[in-house]
N, C-alpha and C positions, 0 to 999 in steps of 0.2 A: 864464541859461537852463540848465535841467537836461537831462541827456542820459541815454539808455538804450542798452544794447547790444541792438538790435532783432533778434529772432529771425526775423522775416519778411524784412527787408531785408538781414540778415546784415552790419550795420554799426552804428557808433555814430551815433545820430540824436537829434533833439530829442524829449524825453519829453512825454507827455500832461500837461496841466495838472490833470486831475481823473480820477477813476476813471469810465470811461464805461459800465460795466456793473456790476450788483450782484453781491454774493457773492464766492465764491472765484474764479470766472472773471474777474470785474472786477479783482480783485487781481492775478491772473496777467497780465492784459492790461496793467495799469498798470506792472508791474515788467519786462515783457519786450517790449512793443510800442511803437513810436514813434508820434508824432502823424501822420507821413506815412503809415505803414502803416495806421493807424486810418482815415484819410481814404480810402485805397484800399478798405478794407473797406466803408465807408459807401457809396461809389459802387457797389460790387458788390452790396451788400444792396439798394440802391434798384433796381438793374437786376433782381434776382431778384423783388422785390415786384411791379414793373411787368410784367415779361415773364410771370411765372407767375401773375399776378393773385392774389397772396397778401393776406390781411387780417391785419395784424400783431396784432390783438386775439384772433384765433383761436388757441387753445392748440396745435393741430397745426402751424400756420404758425410760431408762436413757437419751438416745438421744432425744426422744420426749420431755421429761420434760425440758432438757436443752434448746431446741429450744423455748419451750413455756415460759421459764423463761426469755430468752432474749427478746422475743416479749412483755411480760408483763411489764418488767422493763424499756426497752429502746425503744420499738416500739409502735404500735397502740393497743396493748392489746393481750391477749391470747385467745384461743378458749374456748368455753363452750361446755361441752358434749351434744350430741344430746338428746333432750327431757328434759334437766335439768331445774328444776323449783326450785329457791331458797325458803327456808323455811321463813315464816313470823315470825318475832321476836316480 
């Protein structure tokens, strides 16, 4: 099992098996983000798409999601949709 020093989780964690995004951003993710943190992003992205009624094929939505992905994985976190209340589990 390969590991990576995950910038999101701030710890050594299991690395991704493949580059999950194209281009330089994908390379940066592959080198610096763990599989666990990527799964966290996938859940957050799904919530954004559903709550904000985004269409991933729309160029504006794709740009927004890419910006949010960078903030979520490498910055201070991504936005929450206005009025979003997480479900109790």
